[in-house]
N, C-alpha and C positions, 0 to 999 in steps of 0.2 A: 504494500500499500504506499502510495506517495502522499505526502502532505504538502502539496503545492501551496505556496504562499506563507507557510510557517518558516520563519527564519531561525537558523541555528545560532549558537553563540558566536561563531566566526563570520556571520553574515550571509552564509550560503543557505539556499533553500533546502530544508531538511527532507531527506528521502528522494531527492531528485538528482540521480547520478549523472544526468545530462547537463546539469548546471556546474560549470567549472568551480564554483564557490561552495558546492555541497561538501559538508564536513567529511562524509564518508569517502567521497571521491578524493578529496585532498589527502586523507590519511592513507588510502590505498596507494595513491601516487607516491607517498613517502615510504611506506613499509612493505610494498608489494613485491619485494625481491626475496629470493631464498636466503641470500646472505644476510639481510636485515633480520629476518626471523631466526636464523641460526645464531647470529650475534646476540640477540636478545635472550634466546634460550640459554646459550652458553654463559652469559653474564648472570642470568637468573639462577642457574645451577650453582654458581659461585657465591651468591649473595649470602652473607653480608660482606664477604671478602672482595677485594679488588683483584683484577687480573691484568697482567702485563700483556702488551701487544703481541709479543712472540708466543706467549702461552695461548692467547686467543687463536692465533693462527694455527698452532698445533692442534687445537681442539676443534677446528673447523676445516676438515680435509677438503682440498680442492680450491680453497680461496687463495687468491694471489695477494701479495703484500699491498699492491695498489688498490684492489677491490675492497680489502679489509679497511684500509686507511680511508677511502671514500665513504664507506658504510659507517664507520665510527664517527667521522666528521659530521655526517648528516644526522646521526642519532644524537650526538652532542649538541649540535645546533638546535635540534628540536626539543632539547631538554629531557630526553629519554635516558641519556647516559652522561655521567660525569667523568671528567678527565683530569688526572693529576700528574704533574711532571716533577720528578726529582732532578735537581740541577747537578747531575753527575756527568762524567764524560765516559761514554755517551750518555745522553739523558735516559732516565728510566721513566717510562710512561705507563700509568695504570688506569684502568677503566672499571666502572661499576654502574649498575642501573640506578637511576633516581627513583623516587617514589612513583612518579609518572610512568617510568619505564617498567617498573614492577607491575603496575595496573595493566599495562599493554601485554605483558607476558601472560597474565591470567586470561586475557581474551584470545591470544594466540594459542594457548593450551587447549581451549575449546575447539579451535580450528584443527589442531593436530589430532584430537580425539575423533572428530568427524572424519578426517582423512583416513585414520586407522580403521574406522568402522566401515567406510564406504569405498576405499580405493580399489578393492578387488572387484566391486560392481562396475566401477568405471573402466577398469581394465577389461573386464568381460565385454562391456558395451563397445569398446574400441576394437577388440578382437572380432566381434560379430560384424561390425561395419567393414573392417579389413577383409573378412572372409567373403562378404557380399561383393566387394569391389573385385576381388580376385576371381570370383565365380562369374561376375557380370561382364 
């Protein structure tokens, strides 16, 4: 159900994903990557401790240094992650989820649960379509 005309806190129309100012659309644009959800999960698992950049990278197989850096910069900018730098040579950089980030992790956990319960169905649907294409 859309509620056209009802404005969200950010000024977007609530429930209208076609409105670029829709809060849901804006959030999905920011967190809709696998690396973002993996970083949030990894940091949530470490809470209340901080995690160094290199350790985050080890815990997230397949992420490049650049992609992790971009992801963490975005999460920090959005207030979901805090960053602390120790002035050593080389600098030691630590990350942890903020309260806002922890609340996002709770929502992402629901999405992971849904995926675990339904991904097999989605895979079967894909296989059925692929089989139809192969036979057709």
